[in-house]
C-alpha positions in Angstrom: 14.8 -1.5 79.8 16.2 -4.9 81.2 15.1 -8.1 79.7 15.8 -11.8 80.1 16.7 -14.3 77.5 14.8 -17.6 77.1 16.6 -20.9 76.5 15.8 -20.8 72.7 17.7 -17.5 72.4 14.7 -15.2 72.1 14.6 -11.9 74.0 12.0 -11.2 76.7 11.7 -7.5 77.6 10.8 -6.9 81.3 11.3 -3.3 82.5 14.1 -0.8 82.5 15.0 2.6 81.4 18.6 2.1 80.5 19.6 -1.5 79.3 18.3 -4.6 77.7 19.6 -8.2 77.4 19.5 -11.0 74.9 20.5 -14.6 74.6 23.2 -15.8 72.3 21.5 -19.0 71.4 23.8 -21.2 73.4 21.6 -21.4 76.6 23.7 -18.8 78.4 22.4 -15.3 78.8 24.6 -12.6 77.5 24.3 -9.0 78.8 24.6 -6.0 76.4 24.2 -2.4 77.5 22.3 -0.2 75.1 21.3 3.4 76.0 17.8 4.5 75.0 17.3 6.6 71.9 17.4 10.3 73.0 14.4 12.6 72.5 16.3 14.9 70.2 17.0 12.0 67.9 13.3 11.2 67.7 12.5 14.8 67.0 15.2 14.9 64.3 13.6 11.9 62.6 10.2 13.6 62.7 11.6 16.8 61.3 13.3 14.8 58.5 10.0 13.0 57.8 8.2 16.4 57.7 10.8 17.9 55.4 10.3 14.9 53.1 6.5 15.2 53.2 6.2 18.9 52.4 8.1 18.8 49.0 6.2 15.6 48.2 2.9 17.3 48.9 3.9 20.3 46.8 5.1 18.1 44.0 1.9 16.0 44.2 -0.2 19.1 44.0 1.8 20.5 41.1 1.6 17.2 39.1 -2.2 17.1 39.6 -3.1 20.7 38.9 -4.4 21.5 35.4 -5.5 24.7 33.8 -8.9 24.8 32.1 -10.1 27.4 29.6 -13.8 28.2 30.4 -15.7 29.6 27.4 -19.0 31.2 28.7 -22.0 30.5 26.5 -23.7 33.9 27.0 -20.5 35.6 25.6 -20.7 33.6 22.3 -23.0 33.5 19.3 -23.4 30.9 16.6 -22.3 32.3 13.3 -21.3 30.7 10.0 -21.4 27.2 11.3 -19.4 27.6 14.5 -19.2 29.6 17.8 -17.5 33.0 17.9 -17.1 35.5 20.8 -19.5 38.4 20.9 -17.0 40.9 22.1 -13.4 39.4 22.3 -11.7 36.2 23.1 -10.2 37.6 26.3 -13.6 38.6 27.7 -15.3 35.4 26.6 -12.8 33.0 28.1 -11.8 32.5 31.8 -8.8 30.5 33.0 -9.4 28.2 36.0 -6.7 26.2 37.8 -8.2 23.0 39.2 -7.1 19.7 40.8 -7.7 16.8 38.3 -8.3 14.4 41.2 -11.5 16.3 42.1 -14.8 15.2 40.6 -16.8 16.8 37.8 -19.4 17.8 40.4 -16.7 19.7 42.3 -15.7 21.5 39.1 -19.4 22.4 38.3 -19.8 23.7 41.9 -16.7 25.8 41.6 -17.9 27.3 38.3 -21.3 28.1 39.9 -19.5 30.0 42.6 -17.2 31.8 40.1 -20.1 32.8 37.8 -22.5 34.4 40.3 -24.5 35.8 37.5 -25.4 32.4 36.0 -29.1 31.4 35.8 -30.6 28.2 34.5 -29.1 24.8 33.8 -25.3 24.6 33.6 -23.8 22.0 31.2 -20.1 21.5 30.8 -18.8 20.3 27.4 -15.4 19.7 25.9 -14.8 22.1 23.0 -12.0 22.7 20.5 -10.9 25.3 18.1 -11.2 24.5 14.4 -10.6 26.9 11.5 -14.3 27.8 11.4 -14.4 28.7 15.1 -15.2 27.0 18.4 -16.9 23.6 18.2 -18.6 21.7 21.0 -17.4 18.1 20.9 -18.6 16.2 23.9 -20.8 16.8 27.0 -19.3 15.8 30.3 -21.4 13.4 32.4 -20.9 11.7 35.7 -20.5 14.1 38.5 -19.0 11.4 40.7 -16.1 10.8 38.4 -12.7 12.5 38.8 -11.5 14.7 36.0 -8.6 12.4 35.3 -11.0 9.5 34.9 -12.9 11.3 32.2 -9.6 12.2 30.5 -9.7 16.0 31.1 -6.2 17.2 30.3 -4.2 20.4 31.0 -5.3 23.3 28.7 -8.7 21.7 27.9 -11.3 24.1 26.5 -14.6 23.8 28.4 -17.8 25.3 27.0 -20.2 26.4 29.8 -23.8 26.6 28.5 -27.3 25.3 29.0 -26.7 22.2 26.8 -29.3 23.2 24.2 -28.9 26.6 22.6 -26.7 29.7 22.4 -28.4 33.0 21.7 -31.6 31.2 20.7 -29.9 29.0 18.2 -29.6 25.2 18.7 -26.0 24.2 18.7 -24.9 21.0 16.9 -22.5 19.0 19.0 -20.2 16.0 18.5 -17.3 15.0 16.3 -19.7 13.8 13.6 -20.9 17.3 12.8 -17.6 19.1 13.2 -17.6 22.2 10.9 -15.4 22.1 7.8 -14.0 25.3 6.3 -13.9 24.8 2.5 -12.9 26.9 -0.4 -15.8 26.9 -2.9 -15.1 28.1 -6.4 -17.7 28.9 -9.0 -18.0 31.0 -12.1 -19.3 34.5 -11.6 -22.6 35.5 -13.2 -23.4 38.9 -14.7 -26.3 41.1 -13.9 -28.3 39.4 -16.7 -27.7 36.0 -15.1 -25.1 34.9 -17.7 -21.9 33.2 -16.7 -18.7 35.2 -17.0 -15.1 34.1 -17.5 -14.2 35.1 -14.0 -13.8 32.5 -11.2 -14.9 33.4 -7.7 -13.5 31.8 -4.6 -15.2 32.1 -1.3 -15.0 30.3 2.1 -18.0 28.3 3.3 -18.6 26.3 6.4 -20.4 22.9 6.3 -21.0 20.2 8.9 -18.8 17.2 8.1 -21.8 14.9 8.3 -23.9 17.0 5.8 -24.5 15.7 2.3 -22.2 17.2 -0.2 -25.1 18.2 -2.3 -26.0 20.9 0.2 -23.4 23.0 -1.6 -26.0 23.8 -4.2 -28.4 25.1 -1.5 -25.7 27.2 0.1 -24.9 28.9 -3.2 -28.6 29.1 -4.3 -27.7 27.1 -7.4 -30.5 24.8 -8.6 -28.3 22.1 -10.1 -24.9 21.4 -11.5 -21.7 19.4 -11.1 -19.4 19.3 -8.1 -15.7 18.7 -8.5 -13.2 18.2 -5.6 -9.5 18.8 -5.6 -7.3 15.7 -5.7 -4.5 16.6 -3.4 -2.7 13.3 -3.9 -2.1 13.9 -7.6 1.3 14.8 -8.9 2.3 17.5 -11.3 -0.3 20.3 -10.8 -3.9 20.6 -9.7 -6.2 17.7 -10.5 -10.0 17.7 -10.1 -12.3 14.8 -9.7 -16.0 15.0 -10.7 -18.4 13.6 -8.1 -21.0 11.2 -9.7 -24.6 12.3 -9.2 -25.4 9.2 -7.1 -22.6 10.2 -4.7 -24.0 13.6 -3.9 -25.9 12.1 -0.9 -22.6 11.1 0.7 -21.2 13.3 3.4 -18.2 15.6 3.2 -16.3 13.3 5.5 -17.1 10.3 3.4 -15.7 12.1 0.4 -12.5 12.7 2.2 -12.8 16.5 2.4 -10.9 18.3 5.2 -10.4 21.9 6.4 -9.0 23.9 3.5 -10.2 21.5 0.8 -11.3 23.1 -2.5 -14.7 22.5 -4.2 -15.5 23.6 -7.7 -19.2 24.2 -8.6 -19.9 23.9 -12.3 -23.2 24.9 -13.8 -25.4 22.5 -15.7 -25.1 24.6 -18.8 -21.7 23.6 -20.3 -21.6 26.3 -23.0 -19.5 28.8 -21.1 -18.8 27.0 -17.9 -15.6 25.4 -16.7 -15.0 21.8 -17.6 -12.4 19.2 -16.8 -10.4 17.2 -19.3 -8.3 14.4 -17.8 -8.7 16.2 -14.4 -6.9 19.4 -15.5 -8.1 23.0 -15.5 -9.5 23.9 -19.0 -12.0 26.3 -20.5 -14.2 26.0 -23.6 -12.4 28.9 -25.2 -8.8 28.6 -23.9 -7.0 27.6 -20.7 -7.4 30.0 -17.8 -3.9 31.6 -17.8 -4.9 35.2 -17.6 -5.9 38.1 -15.3 -8.4 40.8 -15.9 -7.1 44.3 -15.3 -9.5 47.3 -15.0 -8.5 50.9 -15.6 -9.2 52.7 -12.3 -6.4 55.3 -12.8 -8.8 58.2 -13.4 -7.2 58.5 -16.9 -9.2 57.9 -20.1 -8.3 54.9 -22.2 -9.7 53.2 -25.3 -10.7 50.1 -23.4 -12.1 49.8 -19.9 -10.4 46.5 -19.1 -8.0 44.1 -20.7 -6.9 40.5 -20.2 -3.3 39.9 -19.4 -1.9 36.4 -20.0 0.2 35.1 -17.0 1.3 32.2 -15.0 1.5 31.7 -11.2 5.2 32.6 -11.4 4.7 35.9 -13.3 5.9 39.0 -11.4 3.2 41.6 -10.6 5.4 44.4 -12.0 5.4 42.7 -15.4 1.6 42.4 -15.4 1.2 46.1 -14.4 3.5 47.4 -17.2 1.8 45.2 -19.7 -1.6 46.4 -18.6 -0.5 50.0 -19.0 0.6 49.3 -22.6 -2.5 47.4 -23.6 -4.7 50.1 -22.1 -2.6 52.7 -24.0 -2.1 54.9 -21.0 0.7 57.3 -20.4 4.1 55.8 -19.6 4.5 58.1 -16.7 1.8 56.0 -14.9 4.4 53.3 -14.6 6.1 55.3 -11.8 3.0 56.1 -9.8 0.5 53.2 -10.0 -0.2 49.9 -8.5 -2.5 46.8 -8.9 -5.2 46.1 -6.3 -7.4 42.9 -6.2 -11.1 43.4 -6.5 -13.3 41.2 -4.4 -16.7 39.8 -5.5 -18.4 42.8 -3.9 -16.4 45.2 -6.0 -14.2 46.4 -3.1 -10.6 47.3 -3.7 -8.3 45.3 -1.5 -4.7 46.0 -0.4 -2.2 46.8 -3.2 0.0 44.0 -4.4 3.8 44.6 -4.1 5.5 44.7 -7.5 8.2 42.3 -6.5 5.8 39.4 -5.7 4.8 36.7 -8.0 1.1 35.8 -8.4 1.6 32.7 -6.3 3.3 34.7 -3.5 0.5 37.3 -3.6 -2.1 34.6 -3.3 -3.8 35.6 -6.6 -5.7 33.0 -8.6 -5.9 32.8 -12.4 -9.0 34.6 -13.6 -8.9 37.2 -10.8 -9.8 40.8 -11.4 -7.3 43.6 -10.6 -7.6 47.3 -10.6 -4.9 49.6 -12.0 -5.0 52.4 -9.4 -3.0 55.6 -8.9 -0.3 55.6 -6.1 2.6 53.4 -5.3 2.2 50.1 -3.6 3.5 50.0 0.0 7.1 48.8 0.5 8.1 45.8 2.6 8.4 48.1 5.7 5.1 49.8 5.1 1.5 49.0 6.0 -1.6 49.7 3.9 -4.5 50.2 6.3 -8.2 50.9 6.1 -9.8 53.0 8.7 -13.2 54.4 9.5 -14.9 56.8 11.9 -17.1 55.1 14.5 -18.1 51.5 14.9 -21.0 51.5 12.4 -19.0 50.9 9.3 -20.7 50.5 5.9 -18.8 48.6 3.2 -17.0 51.0 0.8 -16.9 54.0 3.2 -13.5 53.1 4.7 -10.6 55.5 4.1 -7.1 54.4 3.3 -3.6 55.2 4.6 -0.1 54.0 4.2 2.2 54.2 7.2 5.5 52.7 8.4 5.1 49.5 10.4 7.4 50.9 13.1 5.0 53.8 13.7 3.4 54.0 17.2 -0.3 53.7 17.8 -0.4 57.3 19.1 1.2 58.7 15.9 -1.0 56.5 13.7 -4.0 57.8 15.5 -2.9 61.4 15.0 -2.4 60.9 11.2 -5.9 59.4 10.9 -7.4 62.3 12.8 -5.7 64.8 10.6 -6.9 63.0 7.5 -10.5 63.1 8.9 -10.1 66.8 9.9 -10.6 66.0 13.6 -8.8 67.4 16.6 -8.7 66.6 20.3 -7.3 63.9 22.5 -10.5 62.0 23.3 -10.1 59.4 20.6 -8.7 55.9 20.5 -8.2 53.0 18.0 -9.8 49.6 17.8 -9.1 46.8 15.4 -12.1 45.6 13.5 -12.8 41.9 14.3 -13.8 39.0 12.0 -17.5 40.0 12.1 -16.8 43.6 11.2 -17.4 45.0 14.7 -15.2 47.0 17.0 -12.8 44.6 18.8 -10.3 45.1 21.5 -8.8 48.7 21.8 -5.2 49.3 21.1 -4.3 50.3 24.7 -0.5 50.5 24.4 -0.3 53.8 22.6 3.6 53.8 22.6 3.7 50.3 21.0 4.6 49.9 17.3 2.0 48.6 14.9 4.3 45.7 14.0 4.5 44.7 17.7 0.7 44.5 17.9 0.5 42.2 14.8 -1.2 44.9 12.6 -0.9 43.8 9.0 -1.6 45.3 5.6 -5.3 45.2 4.8 -6.4 45.4 8.4 -9.2 47.9 9.3 -8.8 50.2 12.3 -11.7 52.1 13.8 -11.6 55.6 15.2 -13.7 55.5 18.4 -14.5 58.6 20.5 -13.4 58.4 24.1 -9.9 58.5 25.6 -8.5 55.2 26.8 -7.3 55.0 30.4 -3.6 54.4 31.0 -2.3 50.9 31.0 -3.4 49.1 34.2 -6.4 51.4 34.6 -10.2 51.0 33.9 -12.8 53.4 32.8 -15.9 52.3 34.7 -19.3 53.9 34.0 -21.1 54.4 37.4 -24.9 54.3 37.8 -27.1 55.1 40.8 -29.5 52.3 41.7 -32.6 53.3 43.7 -34.8 50.3 44.6 -38.3 50.9 45.8 -38.9 50.4 49.5 -38.7 52.0 53.0 -35.2 50.8 53.6 -34.0 52.9 50.6 -36.1 56.0 51.2 -33.5 58.7 51.4 -34.6 61.9 53.0 -32.9 64.3 50.7 -33.7 62.5 47.5 -37.2 61.1 48.1 -38.8 61.5 44.7 -35.7 60.9 42.5 -37.0 57.7 41.0 -40.4 59.1 40.0 -39.3 62.3 38.2 -37.4 63.1 35.1 -33.7 63.6 35.8 -31.9 66.3 33.7 -28.4 65.6 34.9 -27.9 62.2 33.6 -29.4 59.3 31.5 -32.0 57.2 33.2 -33.2 53.7 32.8 -36.3 53.2 34.9 -39.8 51.7 35.2 -42.0 53.9 37.3 -45.1 52.8 39.2 -48.4 54.5 39.7 -48.5 56.4 43.1 -50.8 54.7 45.6 -51.1 51.5 43.6 -49.9 48.1 45.0 -46.2 47.8 44.2 -44.6 45.2 42.0 -41.1 46.3 42.7 -39.6 43.0 41.6 -40.2 44.3 38.0 -39.0 47.8 38.6 -35.4 49.0 38.0 -34.3 52.6 38.2 -30.8 53.5 37.2 -29.4 57.0 37.0 -26.1 57.6 35.2 -23.6 59.4 37.4 -20.5 59.5 35.2 -17.3 57.6 34.4 -14.5 56.8 36.8 -10.9 56.2 35.8 -9.4 53.9 38.4 -6.5 51.5 38.7 -7.1 47.8 38.5 -5.1 47.4 41.7 -7.5 49.7 43.6 -10.0 48.1 46.0 -13.8 48.1 45.8 -13.8 50.5 48.8 -11.6 53.0 46.9 -14.0 52.8 43.9 -16.9 53.7 46.1 -15.0 56.5 47.7 -14.1 58.0 44.3 -17.8 57.6 43.1 -18.9 59.6 46.1 -16.9 62.6 44.7 -18.7 62.6 41.3 -20.4 66.0 40.9 -23.7 64.5 39.7 -24.2 62.8 43.1 -26.2 65.4 44.9 -26.6 63.9 48.3 -24.0 63.0 51.0 -23.1 59.4 51.9 -21.6 58.9 55.4 -18.9 56.4 54.2 -18.3 53.8 51.4 -19.7 51.1 53.7 -23.1 52.7 53.2 -23.0 51.8 49.4 -23.6 48.4 47.9 -22.0 47.7 44.5 -23.4 45.7 41.6 -22.4 45.0 38.1 -24.9 46.2 35.4 -26.2 43.4 33.2 -29.1 43.9 30.7 -29.9 47.3 32.3 -30.4 45.9 35.7 -28.2 44.9 38.7 -26.4 41.7 38.0 -23.5 40.4 40.2 -23.0 41.7 43.8 -19.5 42.8 44.4 -18.5 42.0 48.0 -15.4 42.6 50.0 -14.3 46.3 50.5 -10.6 45.4 50.5 -10.7 43.1 47.4 -8.9 44.5 44.3 -10.9 45.3 41.2 -8.8 43.0 39.0 -9.8 40.0 41.1 -13.5 40.5 40.1 -12.5 40.0 36.4 -14.7 43.0 35.4 -13.5 43.4 31.9 -13.1 46.7 30.0 -16.8 47.1 29.3 -18.2 46.4 32.7 -20.6 49.0 34.3 -21.3 49.3 38.0 -24.3 50.6 39.9 -24.3 51.8 43.5 -27.2 51.2 45.9 -27.6 53.4 49.0 -28.0 51.7 52.4 -29.3 52.9 55.7 -26.5 51.3 57.7 -23.0 50.0 57.1 -22.7 46.7 55.4 -19.8 44.3 55.0 -21.0 41.0 53.5 -19.2 37.8 54.4 -18.4 35.0 51.9 -21.5 33.0 53.1 -24.0 35.8 53.2 -26.6 35.9 50.4 -28.6 39.0 49.8 -32.2 38.4 48.8 -35.2 40.8 48.1 -38.3 39.4 49.9 -41.8 40.7 49.1 -44.9 39.9 51.0 -47.9 39.1 48.8 -51.0 41.3 49.5 -54.0 39.0 50.0 -56.8 39.3 47.5 -55.0 41.9 45.3 -52.6 39.7 43.2 -49.8 42.2 44.0 -46.8 42.5 46.4 -45.7 44.9 49.0 -42.4 46.8 49.0 -39.2 44.7 49.0 -37.3 44.0 52.2 -33.6 43.1 52.1 -32.8 39.8 53.8 -29.3 38.5 54.6 -29.3 34.7 54.6 -26.3 32.9 56.1 -25.6 29.9 54.0 -22.6 28.6 56.0 -24.6 25.5 56.9 -25.9 24.9 53.4 -28.2 26.3 50.7 -31.2 24.3 52.0 -34.8 25.2 51.5 -35.6 24.6 55.2 -32.9 27.1 56.2 -34.2 29.7 53.8 -37.8 29.2 54.9 -36.8 29.6 58.6 -34.9 32.8 57.8 -37.8 34.3 56.0 -40.2 33.3 58.7 -38.0 35.0 61.3 -38.0 38.2 59.3 -41.8 38.4 59.1 -42.4 36.9 62.6 -44.5 34.1 61.2 -44.5 30.4 62.0 -42.4 28.6 59.4 -45.3 26.2 58.7 -47.6 29.1 57.9 -45.6 30.6 55.0 -44.9 29.6 51.4 -42.0 31.1 49.4 -41.2 31.2 45.7 -38.3 32.6 43.6 -39.2 35.1 40.8 -37.8 34.8 37.3 -38.3 38.3 35.8 -37.3 37.3 32.3 -40.2 34.8 32.2 -42.6 36.6 34.5 -42.8 33.3 36.4 -42.7 32.2 40.1 -41.2 28.8 41.2 -42.3 27.7 44.7 -39.4 26.7 47.0 -40.0 23.3 48.5 -37.8 20.9 50.4 -36.2 18.1 48.3 -34.9 16.0 51.1 -37.8 13.5 50.9 -37.2 12.8 47.2 -35.2 9.7 46.3 -33.8 8.3 43.1 -34.8 4.8 41.9 -31.2 3.8 40.9 -29.2 4.6 44.0 -32.0 4.9 46.6 -30.3 7.9 48.3 -31.6 11.4 49.1 -31.0 14.2 46.6 -28.9 17.0 47.8 -31.0 20.0 49.0 -29.1 22.9 47.4 -31.0 26.0 46.2 -27.8 27.1 44.4 -28.3 24.4 41.8 -31.2 23.4 39.5 -33.9 24.5 39.2 -33.6 27.6 41.4 -30.0 28.8 40.9 -30.4 31.1 43.8 -28.0 34.1 43.9 -27.6 37.6 45.3 -30.3 40.0 44.4 -33.0 37.4 43.6 -36.6 38.2 44.5 -38.4 35.9 46.9 -42.2 36.1 47.2 -43.7 35.4 50.6 -47.3 34.2 51.1 -48.9 34.2 54.6 -51.0 31.1 54.7 -53.0 32.5 57.7 -54.8 34.9 55.4 -54.3 33.4 51.9 -54.2 29.7 51.2 -53.7 29.0 47.5 -50.8 28.1 45.2 -50.9 31.2 42.9 -47.9 33.6 43.2 -48.4 35.5 40.0 -49.5 39.1 39.8 -51.4 41.2 37.3 -48.1 42.5 36.0 -46.9 39.0 35.3 -50.0 38.3 33.3 -49.3 41.3 31.1 -45.6 40.3 30.7 -46.4 36.8 29.7 -48.8 38.0 27.0 -46.1 40.3 25.6 -43.6 37.3 25.5 -46.2 35.3 23.6 -46.6 38.1 21.1 -42.8 38.4 20.6 -42.5 34.6 20.2 -45.3 34.6 17.6 -43.7 37.5 15.7 -40.3 35.6 15.6 -42.0 32.4 14.4 -43.8 34.3 11.6 -40.6 36.0 10.5 -38.8 32.7 10.4 -41.5 31.1 8.3 -41.4 34.1 5.9 -37.6 33.7 5.6 -38.0 30.0 4.9 -40.6 30.7 2.3 -38.4 33.3 0.6 -35.4 31.0 0.7 -37.4 28.2 -0.9 -38.6 30.6 -3.7 -35.0 31.6 -4.5 -33.6 28.1 -4.6 -36.7 26.7 -6.3 -35.3 23.3 -5.6 -37.4 20.6 -3.9 -35.1 18.6 -1.7 -36.2 15.0 -1.2 -37.4 14.4 2.3 -35.2 12.1 4.3 -36.6 8.9 5.5 -37.1 8.7 9.2 -35.1 6.0 11.0 -36.7 3.3 13.1 -37.6 4.2 16.6 -35.2 3.1 19.3 -35.3 3.0 23.1 -33.7 6.0 24.9 -32.1 5.8 28.3 -31.4 9.2 30.0 -29.1 9.4 33.0 -29.3 12.7 34.9 -26.1 13.3 36.9 -26.3 14.6 40.5 -25.2 18.2 40.9 -23.0 18.4 44.0 
């Protein structure tokens, strides 16, 4: 565009499409021709900017994405001072990828949507693994803070729970009470109560802020002396006696850590272990011996002998010396082995001859059994195995196999030894709490590849495992009460005894007012073996072919699928084309199918609720009616009230609704929160029925009261009264049993612990974060 130059040399742009002018600063205008920037050049600059922006955005997203490990409270139980998974670690932990720039409230909301089965308060806490198990360290507060601001890092373990208890047990939290796994040593006592010359070592877990004197209570020892190992000493083990006045100090104050050793010495010093200049010493002689019992099924003059040894003594030398002192046949040297005996008298895995006592992990004073049979070689495994999951100590069988053997061949050897045949068996490894753990699914894998070690216990469980990548899903038939589910060719199925399958049900009296919110009828149809890559629609199609399903279904869209939790429908599975592996069902998930009168394909915002109209004057409810509630515009109370009013053709101001909690036999009226304000921020609380205290989800029961005919606040029924009374009786029984156990424990210990003085009262400030 043309322009004119001013006398001071500046440029004045006038108008043009092709050229512009400028002054040279000498008062004379100089003309320069400059063609305009072509459009393709502008487009090229934009493309270059876009190409630069996309990688930057991808890089930015990658740098701010973290992976969180969610540990679900209902899948854990508190045992031996820490949290442990009820089934397995894989089924108790979910991985979640999240943007650390988002807030804690966003994370909480995402977990709510992920865990559709969650009921009650949800508290997120940082946890960490310690040798004793999983420990809850710190509760996360401040829903408005970003994860990076509260220092949540990649790979963080998050424990999801109600913030108070797990499995009915109150959980200690914080770094102060972090559990310590200690090795406690004490002298064994005979059946007459006298101390023996055998030292027993056992692991015990104590909170790090507990007084060290609680060791006596844990071992039911009235009094004595506690010694701790001095790890800083040079030249062998050294032990330090804790003065009596220091027994009130905590384990942490005494410097004890995970793996530290504690020696308990009885108050009677006649036969107990003493310390002299901090070294191991006994009143008779130094403990430099092992006790070997004759378990070879051959008669000997003595039942057991003491063999002197050091930690560097080879096991083979001890075995040969024991055979000589027991005066057994020399031929036994070619076909015998030494096996440690635990404090319960159980024979453990044989010790290889080539190992020293230190390499084998044997302590001085331990008891060994001289048993027939050779010890396994370096390429062999000594395994225990048992039939079924209900294993009693001492009933396990033993087997020696090569570590390169496959799971299938190992299973066959165990079946032959038990005298069993057939292909409907599989192996599971016993977990830390002596229960059946994860199945060994890869039947062609070698035991060594699956980290199976000598001394492990494998369980023979009936039932053939599905191939790798497949699931065996038990299928149940769910028949709710109500006209919408009244199938013509199966009308009385829920009120009669079924001979073709197992039934969980709660029947009602014909003609009586229905309390269908408390009734669940499930009929077992059979098991389906299906690929994890199959869709939910394909699972429904295969379930329709089960022989025990006696009536015809027009199409899979006429079936609604739920997970089975606590013998009742749990999580609603939506999306016919979604793969089963995306639901994270797990290997033990069961599914129930509910018949429908018309096709159904629920969207992501549709919530399925069971509404029941209260019968006036009868304290009972009518049959349930399924209501689909569109929550695209929010989970608000006003939206739900309007939807329910439309279903029953009533004015919205003439109804009251309440959510039913079947476990508590209680109703919670649903009211609008948008008029409530907080004192601190003076802003309205978010009206979201998905959060506390309603935690609304698919399948919940909503009671409806018509205020035109009944105007009171009571939603309870006669069945609720009976249920609450039963809950009170159960709670009373549990309290009495706990009191009896405490009384029994106090009788055994017979120690009167001094009561701790209560600290001064202090003011308490509680901040409740907003759930977004």
